[in-house]
Backbone as a ProteinNet text record, in pm:
[ID]
protein_1_A
[PRIMARY]
MSRTPLRLYMSVSLDGYIAGPDDRTGQELGRNGGRLFNWLDDRLSDGINAQVYAEASSTGAVISGRRTFELAGRWQGDHHDGVPIHVLTHTIDPADVPPGSAKYYTDVDACATEARQAAGDRAVLVHGAGTAQALLAAGQLDELELHLVPVLLGGGRRLFEPAEHGPIELEPVRRLEGRGATHLRYRVIHSREH
[TERTIARY]
84.8	0	89.3	64.1	145.9	91.5	181.9	139.7	113.3	34.8	7	139.5	173.4	304.9	316.2	430.2	469.1	555.2	509.5	575.2	619.5	750.3	805.6	776.9	718	700	788.2	888.1	982.2	1039.6	1032	1100.4	1245.7	1335.5	1478.6	1557	1659.6	1746.6	1841.7	1906.6	2001.4	2117.7	2149.7	2258.7	2208.6	2082.6	2034.2	1971.9	1934.1	1876.7	1724.4	1656.3	1510.7	1466.7	1562.8	1538.4	1670.3	1660.7	1780.3	1836.4	1949.1	2008.2	1913.7	1924.6	1853.4	1701.7	1658.8	1513.9	1466.2	1360.7	1307.9	1169.2	1102.5	971.9	984.7	898.2	904.3	986.4	1069.3	1150.4	1159.4	1039.7	1026.4	1106.2	1127.3	1201.1	1345.6	1390	1525.9	1542.4	1660.6	1689.4	1689.2	1609.3	1596	1533	1487.2	1428.2	1291.1	1221.9	1090.8	1096.9	1213.1	1233.8	1199.5	1214	1187.8	1040.8	955	811.6	743.3	819.3	759.4	676.4	712.1	636.5	491.9	465.2	328.3	236.4	294.5	211.3	121	160.7	83.4	-15	-30.8	-110	-258.1	-305.1	-445.6	-464.7	-355.9	-364.9	-405	-389.7	-417.4	-289.7	-173.2	-45.6	9.2	134.9	204.5	211.9	246.2	257.3	124.8	16	-116.7	-145.9	-106.2	-125.9	-51.9	74.1	154.8	96.5	55.7	-5.1	-134.3	-215.3	-340.9	-313.2	-210	-175.1	-137.3	-55.5	-16.1	-137.7	-229.7	-350.2	-454.2	-431.9	-527.2	-477	-366.9	-315.9	-411.1	-404.1	-500	-454.5	-328.3	-273.7	-141.5	-92.7	33.2	121.7	250.7	351.7	446.1	469.4	556.5	651.4	765.5	853.3	803.1	843.9	798.1	842.3	965.7	1017	935	908.9	827.7	687.5	630.5	496.2	489.4	590.4	592.1	615.4	712	740.2	620.2	537.7	418.4	298.2	322	211.6	114.2	167.5	87.1	-27.7	-17.9	-121.4	-259.4	-263	-387.3	-473.3	-406.2	-474.9	-532.2	-514.1	-571	-473.8	-400.8	-306.4	-381.5	-469.2	-558.9	-675.4	-792.9	-915.7	-937.9	-881.5	-905.1	-835.9	-736.8	-669.3	-589	-572.2	-495.5	-350.1	-297.3	-158.5	-84.3	20.5	103.1	237.8	274.4	394.2	499	613.8	725.7	801	829.3	899.4	986.7	1086.8	1174.6	1109.3	1030.2	962.6	820.3	734.9	595.6	566.6	521.5	479	328.4	283.8	141.1	53.1	110.4	32.5	16	93.4	88.1	-9.5	-129	-230.7	-231.1	-193.1	-189	-329.1	-341	-472.7	-528.1	-657.7	-724.4	-697.7	-666.9	-645	-499.5	-414	-271.7	-248.7	-150	-112.9	38.2	99.3	244.3	284.6	403.2	461.6	611	662.5	807.6	859.5	771.8	808.8	781.9	887.7	877.6	785.4	801	720.3	572.1	542.5	402.2	341.1	418	370.1	337.9	430.7	410.6	290.6	278	166.8	31.8	20.9	-106.4	-138.4	-36.4	-59.7	-109.6	-50.2	-95.1	-240	-272.9	-410.9	-507.3	-468.8	-555.5	-574.7	-470.6	-476.3	-558.3	-574.8	-650.7	-581.5	-652.6	-594.1	-522.8	-508.5	-436.3	-296.8	-206.1	-69.3	-66.8	42.3	67.6	171.2	140	231.2	329.2	458.8	562.7	626.9	642.5	706.9	827.2	935.1	1046.9	1166.6	1284.5	1407.8	1437.3	1428.3	1456.1	1360.7	1235.5	1134.6	1163.4	1198.3	1233.1	1350.5	1450.8	1568.4	1533	1448.7	1408.7	1326.8	1232.9	1151.3	1236	1330.2	1419.6	1503.5	1561.1	1643.9	1563.6	1434.1	1347.3	1288.2	1320.1	1265	1119.8	1071.6	930	901.1	1000.6	977.4	978.1	871.6	856	892.4	863.1	885.1	930.9	1004.8	1046.6	993.1	914.1	867.4	942.5	1043.9	1128.5	1094.4	1069.6	1041.5	1174.2	1248.8	1383.6	1376.1	1422.8	1413.2	1549.7	1556	1684.5	1744.3	1790.9	1856.3	1960.2	2067.5	2168.3	2155.2	2112.8	2095.2	2227.4	2322.6	2454.9	2464.1	2354.6	2354.8	2212.7	2199.7	2067.8	2049.1	1926	1893.9	1894	1976.3	1986.7	1873	1835.9	1735.8	1795.3	1913.2	1977	2117.1	2144.4	2278.3	2344	2476.4	2540.4	2474	2448.1	2374.1	2454.6	2422	2490.1	2443.3	2327.4	2270.6	2332.4	2427.8	2494.3	2410.6	2450.5	2377.2	2237.5	2145.7	2007.6	1982.7	1936.3	1907.6	1768.4	1758.3	1631.3	1603	1477.3	1434.9	1353.1	1395.2	1314.4	1176.6	1072.3	935.5	877.3	904.1	855.5	932.8	921.4	982.3	884.2	843.1	750.6	815.4	809.7	867.5	759.2	766	673.7	742.5	666.9	725.5	797.4	929.9	1009.1	1048.8	1012.4	1051.2	1038.8	1129.1	1119.6	1076.5	967.6	911.8	961.2	1039.7	1102.1	1047.4	1000.1	952.9	1042.8	1085.5	1169.8	1105.3	1121.1	1079.2	1203.3	1190.4	1300.7	1306.8	1424.7	1443.1	1495.4	1406.3	1441.7	1530	1619	1717.6	1651.6	1533.4	1467.5	1423.7	1426.3	1386.6	1503.1	1628	1744.7	1752.3
-117.9	0	124	215	336.2	440.3	521.9	625.4	754.8	840.8	973.1	1047.2	1096.8	1158.8	1298	1322	1456.2	1508.3	1616.9	1667.5	1812.2	1833	1967.9	2039.1	2158	2244.7	2365.8	2387.6	2495.1	2550.9	2683	2750.8	2766.7	2739.3	2742	2795.1	2873.1	2924.7	2814.6	2835.8	2736.7	2715.1	2815.8	2798.6	2755.8	2709.7	2643.7	2729.6	2854.4	2943.2	2951.4	2960	2972.1	3112.8	3195	3336.6	3409.4	3536.6	3617.9	3654.6	3725.4	3767.3	3856.6	3848.6	3935.9	3915.4	3789.1	3763.6	3789.7	3868.4	3911.2	3968.7	4001.6	4064.9	4195.4	4213.2	4330.2	4305.4	4203.3	4161.2	4007.7	3945.5	3802.8	3712.1	3753.5	3670.4	3716.2	3808.4	3859	3951.4	4006.2	4092.9	4009.3	4048.5	3984.8	3845.4	3801.5	3668.3	3655.9	3767.2	3763.7	3706.7	3715.7	3661	3511.8	3442.9	3298.8	3264.2	3364.1	3337.4	3401.6	3452.7	3511.7	3410.1	3283.5	3181.1	3173	3218.3	3216.2	3315.5	3407.5	3499.3	3423.3	3300.9	3216.2	3123.3	3137	3039.8	3038.3	3143.5	3145.9	3115.4	3079.9	3044.6	2897.6	2841.7	2699.4	2622.5	2677.8	2615.4	2528.6	2489.7	2403	2466.9	2595.2	2660.9	2657.9	2676	2670.8	2529.7	2429.7	2290.2	2262.2	2304.1	2279.7	2355.1	2478.6	2557.4	2490.9	2442.2	2375.3	2249.1	2175.9	2056.4	2092.3	2196.2	2239.1	2284.7	2348.7	2401.5	2294.2	2173.2	2065.2	1969.5	2004	1920.4	1928.4	1826.9	1816.8	1869.2	1907.3	1963.2	2030.2	2111.3	2183	2156.5	2135.3	2136.7	2251	2336.5	2452.7	2464.1	2522.2	2558.9	2686.6	2709.7	2827.5	2956.5	2960	3080.9	3114.5	3014.9	3035.3	3081.1	3018.7	3052.2	3199.4	3244	3383.3	3479.9	3448.3	3537.2	3549	3445	3446.6	3509.9	3576	3637.9	3536.2	3415.7	3303.5	3268.4	3315.2	3295.3	3335.4	3422.1	3464.3	3343.6	3233.2	3113.5	3025.1	3062.3	2982.3	2978.4	2868.9	2855.1	2841.8	2745.8	2729.2	2639.2	2682	2603.5	2552.8	2619.6	2581.1	2453.5	2404.1	2280	2303.5	2199.8	2214.1	2253	2340.8	2386.1	2332.1	2255.2	2194.7	2266.7	2329	2412.7	2348.1	2312.4	2259.7	2375.2	2363.2	2468.3	2404.7	2477.2	2425.1	2434.2	2539.3	2557.8	2608	2579	2623.8	2710.7	2830.8	2921.4	2901.3	2851	2825	2948.8	3067.1	3190.1	3227.4	3163.4	3192.3	3095.3	3141.1	3057.6	3089.4	2992.3	3019.5	3037	3112.3	3137.9	3018.9	3020.6	2921.2	2779.8	2694.2	2552.7	2521.5	2622.1	2598.3	2540.1	2451.4	2386.3	2371.1	2393.2	2381.6	2240.3	2199.8	2069.9	2087.5	2013.6	2006.6	1869.4	1772.4	1636.8	1616.6	1591.3	1577.7	1463	1348.2	1231.7	1253.3	1312.9	1340.6	1438.5	1538.9	1636.8	1568.5	1484.3	1413.9	1320.1	1248.4	1153.9	1225.3	1332.4	1404.6	1474.9	1525.1	1588.3	1485.7	1367.5	1261.6	1224	1209.6	1174.8	1283.7	1409.3	1521.5	1529.1	1495.1	1506.5	1395.7	1284.6	1173.6	1117.4	1115.7	1059.1	1164.1	1285.3	1390.5	1407.2	1462	1485.5	1595.7	1600.6	1706.2	1800	1929.5	2031.1	2070.2	2065.3	2102.2	2231.9	2326.4	2456.1	2470.3	2527.3	2566.8	2474.4	2534.2	2457.2	2378	2441.5	2371.6	2256.6	2278.6	2174	2057.8	2088.2	1983.3	1901.2	1968.4	1897.7	1810.4	1862.1	1783.8	1661.6	1679.7	1567.6	1465.4	1512.2	1423.1	1340.6	1405.3	1336	1231.5	1258.5	1166.1	1056.4	1058.1	958.9	982.6	1106.6	1138.2	1208.9	1274.8	1346.8	1247.2	1247.4	1147.9	1200.1	1326.8	1381.7	1526.5	1566	1705	1754.3	1858.5	1926.8	2059.5	2066.1	2184.6	2264.1	2391.4	2481.9	2552.2	2497.5	2545.6	2668.3	2780.8	2909	2946.1	2983.6	3011.5	3146.1	3149.3	3268.8	3223.5	3299.4	3277.4	3392	3362.2	3467.5	3505.8	3413.6	3445.6	3448.3	3431.7	3431.2	3429.7	3406.2	3403.2	3279.5	3228.3	3108.5	2987.8	2890.6	2768.2	2671.1	2593.2	2489.7	2379.4	2331.1	2225.4	2267.4	2258.8	2281.2	2145	2142	2013	1947.5	1818.9	1748.6	1631	1590.3	1478.9	1344.1	1339.3	1210.5	1154	1223.2	1171.3	1187.4	1120.5	1135.8	1075.1	1138.1	1090.6	1064.1	946.3	910.3	959.8	1014.2	1063.5	996.3	967.1	909.4	1014	1051.5	1147.2	1087.6	1167.1	1122.1	1193.6	1325.7	1398.3	1528.8	1581.3	1709.8	1782	1903.4	1984.1	2119.1	2162.4	2291.3	2398.1	2485.3	2597.2	2724.5	2831.7	2960.7	3017.5	3026.5	3083.1	2986.2	2858.9	2758.3	2618.7	2532.6	2390.2	2321.8	2248.5	2184.1	2039.7	2009.2	1878.2	1807.9	1686.6	1609.3	1487.9	1467.8	1355.1	1278.8	1149	1064.9	1037.2	1050.8	1021.6	869.5	815.1	670.7	654.5	613.3	596.7	473.9	476	368.6	231.7	225.4	94	34.1	116.3	65.9	2.4	19.4	-34.4	-184.1
0	0	0	-89.8	-95.7	0.9	50.8	145	69.9	131.2	75.9	63.7	-55.4	-72.1	-10	53.4	93.5	-20.2	-84.2	-205.4	-185.3	-191.1	-184.4	-315	-309	-425.2	-400.6	-488.3	-461.6	-591.8	-606.5	-716.4	-676.4	-769.7	-738.5	-858.5	-829.3	-935.4	-980.6	-1094.1	-1144.1	-1048.5	-967	-870.6	-732.7	-724.2	-604.5	-496.8	-529.7	-428.8	-441.9	-326.6	-324.6	-286.1	-246.6	-214.8	-233.7	-267.9	-281.4	-144.7	-142.6	-15.6	64	196.3	288.7	284.1	285.9	291.8	433.6	443.4	573.8	551.8	660.5	651.2	573.3	476	389.2	264	267.8	153	160.4	157.3	185.2	92.5	-29.6	-125	-142.3	-57.5	-67.2	-186.6	-199.1	-314.8	-442.6	-537.3	-669.6	-665.2	-548.7	-537.9	-602.8	-620.4	-685.1	-825.3	-887.1	-1022.2	-1027.8	-916.4	-912.8	-930.6	-918.3	-924.5	-1043.7	-1137.7	-1258	-1335.9	-1327.9	-1399.7	-1352.2	-1229.7	-1177.7	-1248.5	-1325.3	-1403.3	-1500.2	-1535.8	-1627.8	-1556.3	-1425.4	-1350.2	-1388.6	-1454.2	-1494.4	-1642.3	-1709.2	-1851.2	-1862.8	-1981	-1996.4	-2031.4	-1996.1	-2028.3	-1915.9	-1932.6	-1837.1	-1699.1	-1691.9	-1560.9	-1486.3	-1558.1	-1495.8	-1445.5	-1521.1	-1479.9	-1348.8	-1342.5	-1222.8	-1102.9	-1124.3	-1016.9	-967.5	-1060.8	-1023.9	-943.1	-978.8	-902.1	-758.6	-742.3	-607.7	-528.4	-596.5	-530.1	-500.9	-550.6	-524.7	-416.6	-352.2	-244.1	-124.2	-37.8	70.6	205.1	217.2	340.8	307	400.6	383.3	504.6	478	583.5	550.1	647.8	629	747	721.6	831.2	896.4	1017.2	1091.4	1022.6	974.2	909.7	785.6	703	582.8	621.1	720.5	769.4	811	884.3	930.2	814.9	726.5	613.5	519.7	515	430	500.7	613.4	686.5	741.4	767.4	818.3	724	600.7	498.2	551.2	647.8	712	750.8	780.5	826	717.1	589.9	479.9	362.4	350.7	239.6	107.6	96.8	-18.8	21.2	-14.1	5.5	147.3	245.5	384.3	429	351.6	392.2	520.1	600.7	724.2	696.6	780.1	770.1	891.4	866.3	971.3	969.7	1081.4	1087	1176.6	1117.1	1194.5	1258.4	1385.8	1458.2	1565.6	1611.6	1716.9	1854.1	1875.6	2004.2	1980.6	2076.4	2068.6	2190	2163.8	2269.1	2286.9	2401.9	2421.4	2401.3	2417.9	2399.8	2252.8	2164.8	2021.3	1955.1	1932.7	1868.5	1719.3	1635.5	1492.2	1434.2	1325.4	1266.6	1188.5	1171.3	1086.6	1132.2	1036	1065.1	1098.3	1107.7	1132.8	1271.4	1278.2	1404.2	1406.5	1523.2	1538.8	1580.4	1534	1568.8	1592.8	1688.7	1706.1	1663.4	1648	1609.4	1459.4	1384.7	1238.5	1199.4	1263.5	1227.6	1258.1	1371.7	1406.7	1307.5	1268.8	1171.1	1038.2	990.8	864	870.5	979.5	995.7	993.9	1071.3	1076.9	944.9	876	745.9	644.3	644.6	553	581.3	708.9	745.7	700.2	720	681.1	530.2	454.1	307.9	243.1	311.5	253.8	131.5	19	-102.5	-188.3	-136.4	-209.5	-151.8	-229.8	-183.1	-77.8	-2.8	94.5	34.3	31.8	-20.2	90.1	59.4	155.6	111.1	206.6	183.5	276	225.7	310.1	301.8	291.7	279.8	406.5	521.7	647	669.9	636.1	650.9	556.8	433.5	337.1	388.3	441	492.4	611.7	703	820.5	779.9	687.2	640	565.8	486.3	412.6	509.6	610.6	709.5	787.3	806.6	880.7	791.4	662.2	570.4	537.7	553.7	533.5	401	341.3	215.6	100.4	20.1	-86.1	-224.3	-251.1	-385.5	-378.3	-480.6	-496.5	-629.4	-628.1	-749.5	-751.8	-836.1	-842.3	-967.8	-948.6	-1059.3	-1088	-1181.4	-1210.7	-1301.4	-1247.9	-1316.6	-1373.5	-1501.7	-1566.2	-1524.1	-1399.9	-1346.8	-1245.1	-1234.8	-1130.9	-1031.4	-910.4	-810.1	-744	-741	-687.9	-536.5	-467.1	-321.4	-269.2	-139.9	-77.6	6.4	8.2	86.3	-6.9	25.2	-55.6	-23.2	-122.1	-98.3	-11.4	-46.6	31.4	69.7	197.2	251	268.7	283.2	311	432.4	419.8	524.4	578.2	698.5	762.4	709.3	643.8	603.4	476.5	416.5	297.5	173.1	65.7	-60.5	-53.3	-123.2	-134.3	-282.7	-313.7	-452.8	-490.5	-610.8	-663.5	-796.7	-821.3	-948.8	-1023.6	-1145.7	-1222.7	-1252.7	-1229.4	-1254	-1375.7	-1386.9	-1503.7	-1520.4	-1642.5	-1676.7	-1767.4	-1725.3	-1804.1	-1832.5	-1957.1	-1995.9	-1995.8	-1899.1	-1892.3	-1938.3	-1948.5	-1985.6	-1864	-1871.7	-1763.7	-1654.3	-1667.4	-1567.2	-1626.3	-1584.7	-1615.5	-1487.1	-1493.4	-1374.8	-1371.2	-1267.8	-1254.4	-1131.2	-1147.4	-1031.7	-1014.3	-890.2	-854.2	-739.6	-741	-628.9	-545	-414.4	-323.5	-304.9	-328.9	-307.4	-165.5	-76.6	63.9	79.5	177.1	195.3	210.8	265.1	282.6	149.1	42.5	-90.1	-164.3	-115.3	-186	-171.6
[MASK]
++++++++++++++++++++++++++++++++++++++++++++++++++++++++++++++++++++++++++++++++++++++++++++++++++++++++++++++++++++++++++++++++++++++++++++++++++++++++++++++++++++++++++++++++++++++++++++++++++

């Protein structure tokens, strides 16, 4: 029986950055990082970019890192269509009640399990580099959907930093050529599958 996939959706530059330098509140994508999302201008068309956007918007739950959640204004409690938002964080302040359906987690496995249950037969959308790395290290991340944008940012926040878990094998699943981005999907080959 296959499990509900946790799928990272992330725009990334050719040199591996998901945000330009100095990403912060008021400059959430860093300097020049907005360039990574120009492909979304086509999200209402009938092309490849619209297809990929529609797929992301049809997921049944969201897992986000705390930093991404905060930089996104907590999505005002609704990422898309009221799906549950699961936020990985290092600490939970009991006085900080997240908006809408959002819930905080410090345990990666519990977060992944509850997100899968909430999503049912739909995929779980994953946001954030730190979250992707934590899920990958825990053997919970199943797929990477990378929107590869033909730009070199030269600095900023990297999608993957050197990790202690060593190399991770990926299997190409599909490649779609959109306007301003190549959409690449990979399946993570977990060590138990070798």
